[in-house]
C-alpha positions, -999 to 999 in steps of 0.1 A, spaced: 69 -161 20 81 -186 45 63 -173 76 27 -170 85 -3 -191 76 -5 -182 39 16 -189 9 17 -163 -19 10 -176 -54 43 -165 -69 32 -169 -105 8 -141 -101 35 -116 -93 64 -109 -115 94 -102 -94 100 -68 -109 72 -43 -115 88 -11 -130 72 21 -118 73 52 -141 75 87 -129 52 107 -152 59 141 -137 96 140 -144 110 145 -179 133 116 -188 163 130 -205 182 98 -209 172 90 -245 201 88 -269 204 119 -290 180 140 -269 196 172 -256 192 179 -220 176 212 -214 187 232 -183 150 231 -170 149 193 -174 181 188 -155 169 212 -128 136 192 -125 156 160 -121 180 175 -95 151 188 -74 138 152 -69 146 135 -36 176 113 -38 155 81 -35 132 92 -63 162 98 -86 174 63 -79 140 50 -87 141 66 -122 171 44 -130 163 12 -110 131 -7 -111 111 -10 -79 107 -47 -69 74 -56 -54 76 -90 -37 63 -110 -7 77 -101 27 105 -124 39 115 -134 74 149 -118 70 134 -84 60 141 -56 86 110 -51 107 125 -19 123 129 -5 87 93 -12 80 82 5 112 102 36 103 87 36 69 52 35 84 60 63 108 74 85 80 45 78 57 18 84 83 35 115 98 13 140 78 -18 122 92 -4 124 127 1 161 121 -36 164 114 -42 149 149 -53 115 135 -40 86 156 -36 58 131 -19 28 146 9 32 120 18 67 134 32 53 166 33 14 166 64 -5 178 83 -33 160 63 -60 177 31 -46 164 45 -42 129 56 -79 129 22 -90 142 3 -71 116 27 -84 88 24 -121 97 -13 -121 105 -20 -118 67 -2 -119 34 24 -92 34 42 -75 5 70 -50 3 84 -27 -24 121 -22 -25 148 -3 -44 183 -17 -43 175 -36 -12 158 -7 7 122 -12 16 101 17 3 66 4 5 45 -22 23 10 -36 25 -7 -66 40 -37 -85 26 -61 -101 51 -84 -129 41 -118 -129 57 -108 -153 85 -77 -132 94 -92 -98 93 -82 -76 122 -105 -83 152 -141 -73 149 -134 -40 133 -167 -40 114 -195 -61 101 -183 -59 65 -149 -76 72 -167 -107 85 -187 -111 53 -178 -142 33 -156 -133 3 -146 -100 17 -108 -96 20 -92 -64 35 -59 -48 36 -39 -26 60 -5 -14 72 -3 2 37 25 28 32 47 42 5 77 63 14 69 100 11 96 105 -16 78 81 -39 42 90 -33 19 102 -61 40 83 -87 18 53 -92 34 28 -68 5 27 -44 -20 20 -72 2 -8 -85 3 -24 -50 -35 -21 -48 -38 -38 -82 -15 -66 -69 -38 -71 -39 -69 -72 -61 -53 -100 -82 -42 -120 -52 -75 -117 -34 -95 -126 -65 -73 -157 -70 -82 -168 -35 -119 -166 -41 -126 -131 -28 -152 -109 -45 -146 -77 -25 -114 -59 -14 -120 -36 16 -101 -12 38 -108 13 66 -94 48 70 -102 79 90 -134 98 82 -115 132 83 -89 120 58 -107 134 28 -77 132 5 -73 95 11 -110 88 7 -109 107 -26 -79 87 -38 -96 54 -30 -128 66 -47 -108 72 -79 -95 36 -77 -131 23 -76 -138 19 -39 -172 28 -24 -185 37 10 -199 7 30 -203 18 66 -188 36 96 -169 19 123 -154 31 156 -120 17 165 -110 14 202 -73 22 194 -79 53 173 -93 88 180 -115 90 149 -145 74 133 -134 51 105 -150 47 71 -152 12 56 -146 13 18 -148 -16 -5 -143 -25 -42 -160 -52 -61 -136 -76 -78 -163 -94 -98 -181 -76 -127 -218 -72 -121 -242 -93 -141 -256 -62 -158 -222 -52 -173 
């Protein structure tokens, strides 16, 4: 990454992280007959997901020449279901200037398929955590992340979990012992997903730019002494 205050340790991130689609039967194996049901399952996939079956998703650091408007549109699309629930996440309505500011304030990554950005997330070291969102973000060794989105076509296929794993490795390599985030208290499905990834509840926080109470979740990156 050539912009911002942080350099990504490139050796930690292979340029191509293939993502499998476990819910779709792969009928491309030589000698395997294609059943009508399997072909129909494949054809029902969104076009972008069908492309992803045949082309690896590249997860890499954000570059200065990446399209910020494309990332803004991705965020709006990914957060539209939350907006429909009445939750005013910043990503539901932010403009390009806000997108760029949130990208370059931390260590940003994108996922792409054939040059199209389909996922994004930004890691924030303790000293660059967004404002004074909560007490936990200011604790030494606590990194956080935000502006996290996966295109709706590719959600629930493992890409989001892979990006979280990438953040864990990067944060740990920089001396972090916790990786944290905030999300809306009413977003029960998101809280459940993070719980399955090993995140735990820390505290509540009220954001001045949102219309909901946030929950602060965090995951330990260092095994406890008792384990």
